[in-house]
N, C-alpha and C positions, 0 to 999 in steps of 0.2 A: 681879799684875804687868802685867796687860793695860791698855791705854790706852783711855780712853773718847773717842769722837769729839766729842760735844757736851758742854760743861760742864753741871753740874747746873742744872735749872730753865730750860734753853733748848730751843728747837726748831730743826729744820733744814728748809730748803725750797730751791727753785730757781726761777728766773724765765726760764731760757733753754731753747731747743731743744725737742725732742720728748719730754723725760723726763716722761711723764704722771704717773708715780708721785710726782713731786716737786711736784705741784700741791697736795698736802696736806702737813701737817707731822707730824713724829714727836716725841713727848715722850720723852726718855730713860727716864723712869720707867715707860713703857709697853712698853719693849723686853724681850722674854722671852729666856731663854737659847737657845731654839731659833732665834731670829732672828740670833744672833751668828755671824759668820764670822771665826774666828781664822786669819789668813793663813798662819802658820807652824806650825800645830798638829802636822802629821804629819812634821816634819823634825827630825833630831837637832841638838842645840846643843852647841857646844864648851864644855868646862869651863875652858878656859885664859884666857878673857876676851877682850874685843874688841881689845885691843892686841896680845896675844901670838898670837892666832889669829883674825883678823878674818873674819867671815862676812857674806854679803850676801843681800839679798832684792830682786829686781826686781819692782816692783808696777805693773801696768797699772790705772790708775784709770778706771773707767767711771762712768756717771751713772744707774745704776739698772736695774731688770729689763727695761725696754724698749730699752735700749741694746745692740744686737746687733752693732755694728760696731767699737767701740773695741778690744776684745780681739784680734780677728784682724788689725786694722790694725797694731797694735804688736807682733804676735807675732814677726815677723822681727827687728825691732830688739832685742827682749828676748833672742832667741837669740844675736844678735851680741854683746850685752853679756855674757851668761852664759859663752859659750865663751872670750871674751877675758879676762874676769876670772879664770876658772879657770886659764888659761894663766899669767897673772901670778902668781897665788897659788902654783901648782905650781913656778914658777921660783924662788920664795923659800923655800918649805916643801914638801919632798917628801911630807909627810903630808897635804897638802891633798886633799880628796875632792869628789865631785860634790855632796854635801850642803852644801858651803860656799857655793855660789851657787844659789839657788832662784829660780824664776819663778812668780809667782802673779798673780791679779787681784782687785781689790776691785770688786764689781759695784755696791755702794751704800755710800758712805763712812760713812753713818750707822750701819751695822751691822758695820763692819770693826774688828777688834782685832789687836794684836800681842802675843805672849807672850815673845819672845826679845830679845836685845840686838843683833840684826843691823843692819848698815848698810843703808840703803834707797836704791834708785834708783827714782824715781817717773816713770812715763810717763803721758801724758794729763794733764799738770799743769794745763791750762786749766780742767779740771773742778773743781779746788779752789775757784775763785772762785764757782762756781755753788751751792755748799752754804752757806746763810746761816742765822744765828740769828734769833730773833724780832725783833731790831732791825735786820735787814738787813745785819749785819756778817758777814764771812767766819768761819764757825763754827770752822774748824780752827785759826785763829790763836789764839783764846782758849784752846782746849784743847791747842794745840801738838801736833796729830796730823795727819800723821806728825811725829815729834819733829825739831825743827830741828837739833839737834846731831849727828844721824847720818843725815840725809836729803839727797840730791842731787836737785834737780828738773831733769829733762832734757826740754827743749822741742823740739817738731818742728812747731809751728804757725807761721803767718806773723804775726809780731807787728805788722806795719804795717797789716794788713787784718782780722785775726780779731776777731770781736765781743768776745770775752772780754778781749783786750788793750786794748780801748778803755775799759775800766772802771777806776775807781780801785781797786776790790777786787783786780784782778789785780796791780797795782803793789804793793799791800800784801803780797800773797802772796810776790812775788819778793823784796821787801825783808826779809821775815821769815826767809828761808832764806839762810844764808851760802854755800851751795854751789848755784849755779844754772848749769846747762850748757845750751848751745844749739848745735844742729848747723848753724845758718845764720849766716854771717858778717854778713849784712845785719841779722838780728835783733839780734845782739850790739851792733852799732853803734847800732841804733835805741833801745835802752834802757840803754846802758852808763852814761849819766849818772844815770839814775834808780835803777839797780841796780848799784852799785859791786862789782867783783869777778866779774861774770858771765864765764864761761869759754867760749871757742869749742871745742866738742868735735865735730868732723865725723865722720861715719861712715867707717870704714875697712874694709879687706879682712880676712876671716877664712878662712884656708886650711881646706878640708874642711867648710865650712859646708853645702855642698850636694854630693852625689855627682855625678861626671861622668855626664851622661846620654848614652845612645846617640843617634846621629843621628836627628833627628825630621823626619818629613815636614812640609814647610811648606805648610799648607793655608789660611793667612790672610795676605793681602798686608799690610794695615795694621791693627794692633790698638790699640784704645784701651780702657782700663779705668779706672773711677772714677766718682764722682758727677757727674751733669750739673747745670749751672745755665744761665742764659740765655747767658752768655758762651761757655761751652764748646759749647753746642748750636749757636750761630751759626757757630763755627769749623768744626765737623764738617759742618754743612749746606753751608758754602762749599766745603770740600774735595770733598764728594760732587758738588757742581754742576760741579766741574772733573774729574769722572770718576775721583776717587780712592776706591777701595773701602774705606772705613773701617768696620771692624767694632767696634761698641761692645759689649764682652763682657757687661756687666751692664745692658743697655739697659732691662730690665724692672724695675730697681730692686733686684733680688736681689743678695746679696753673693756674690762669688766670691773665695775665699781659698786660701792654703796651696798644697798640691800641685796642686790643680785649676787655680789661677791660673798656677802655674809651668809646668804642662803646656801651657797655652794660649800662654804667652809663648814657650816652646820651639818651638811650631809656627808662629810668626809670622815673616815676612820683615822687618818693621819694627814697632817699638813707637812709638806717637805719645804725646808728653807735652805737655799743655796746662796753663797756669796756671789756677787757680781764680778768682783775683782779677785783674781787668783794670786796676784803678786803679794809677797809677805812684806812686813814692816817691823820696825823696832817696837817692842812693847807688846807684841801679840801674845796671846795666851799660848802656853805650851800645847803643841799639837795643832795650833792654828796657823794658817799661812798669812793671816792678815788681822789687823785690829778692826776691820770693817764690822760694824755692829748692826745687826739685822732685827733689832727689837720691834720696829714697827711692823714687821711681818709676824712676830709672835703675838702681838697685842690682842687682836680680836680672838684668835684661836684659844688663847689662855682664858679669856672671859667666857667663851662659848663651851669650854670643857673639851676641846679637841686637842689631842696630844700632838706635839711638834717634834719632828726629827730634823736636826739641823747640823750642818757642818760646824765645827768649832769656830767661834768668831768672837770679836771683842777683845778686851783686855783680860788678863789673868783673873782680876777681881770680878769682872762681870761674868766670866765663864764659871767661876767657882760659886758665885751667889745663885745663879740660875740653873746650875747643873742638876739639882734635884727635881726641877719642874720642866726641863727641856732636855730631850735626848740628844745631847751633843755627840756626834759620831763622825769619825773620819770616813771619807768616801770609800776607802778600801774595805771598811767594815759595815757600811751602811745597809747593804742588801740583807745581810744576816740580821741586823738589828730590826729592820722593818719587818722581815718575815716573822721574827719572834713576837713583835707587837701585834701584827695582824692575827696571829694564832692565839693571842692571850688577851681576852677582853678585860679581865680584871687588872692586868698590868697597864693597859691603856687608860683605864679609869683612874688608877693610882697616880700615874704620871700627870694626867690632866688635872686632877684635884690638887696635886702638889704645886703645879704651875700656877693655878688660880690663887692658891693661898699666898704664894710669894708675891703675886701682883697686888693682891688686896692689902698686903702689909705696908705698902707705901702709897699713900693717897697723893694725887697730884696737887691738891689744895695746899698741903704742907710743903711740897717741893717748891711751889711757886712763891711762897710768902716772902722769902728773902730776895730773890731776883726782882720781884715787883716792887718791893720797898726801895731797892737801889735805883730802879728805873724812875720811880716817882721822885725820889730824892735828888736825882740828877738835874731836876728843874728847881732845886732849892726849896722843896716842900717840907723837908724835915719830918718825914713820916717815921715814927717809931715802930709802927705796925700797919700793914695794909688793912 
């Protein structure tokens, strides 16, 4: 019952990024049983069928053994999805259990298999286009893995700027799957014509996702975390030249994730958010160079009550909605805005509280209800409500 990644007689490779293992190809005939990673092997499966008792698997798709960042990058999103789906299932069926929604990761798609009938929500979807067969075609489309009739692709990359979205292969992937979700309104608009039916599924609030932390000593004035590129480096250098003490948490290139990262955020007076791509695009908010939406960077600081200073980003609607709770500021004015916030504790508290109220006003469980209904109905289940 398991699904093979590559069809018989094909190989799989990749031409992007630092996935050094993908510089060679793998023939399916050479894959041994010990190579296989069955994603749902150790979890119970309902005997009632996918319509009567739907179960879900949230899969973080990486690009091989050298990819050490994709799994921790998406771990928070995966937990948000898991808790929200469990709440929806429990509201419909009191017998729903924690095994009904599992989180796992596929380190290398060439070796991943699925043994159950679970619905799948895939994160890291841009990696699908990187695995190709001997003819340079997207290998997962020919093998339909993960299966299109029960998989939702949930995108968090910037479609206007990310290298994968500039290839025809990524368009083929998005068209292959009838359930495509995107957390960015700008992304949805950018490929809505090419991908009919794409759904805007923004991140929402999950009560109890993180325990309330005791008051933390604020030993960092301005915290930035994330990968550096030429653009981000130039902005940080500019701010430091204006006497803004920006601390780059992972300046040595090491990953800082999970509780360690959250602890550093708790100890910051201000979190700095910078775009990764500087090139503009149609539909960007006024004063913004790009529709690139950085809400995943805002999410935990808003919960933790840490004010966020960010470049303008997202669409005009997203910018307007969040402007009372996030200090959107042009780079040329950012030093002055940060200095003002650092000198005014009450203003920092006001901004942080406003941001948290905005986040709490839209719970993820409500946001997911319609997309999940569509996903389940795509298998002919005729669900009127999840």
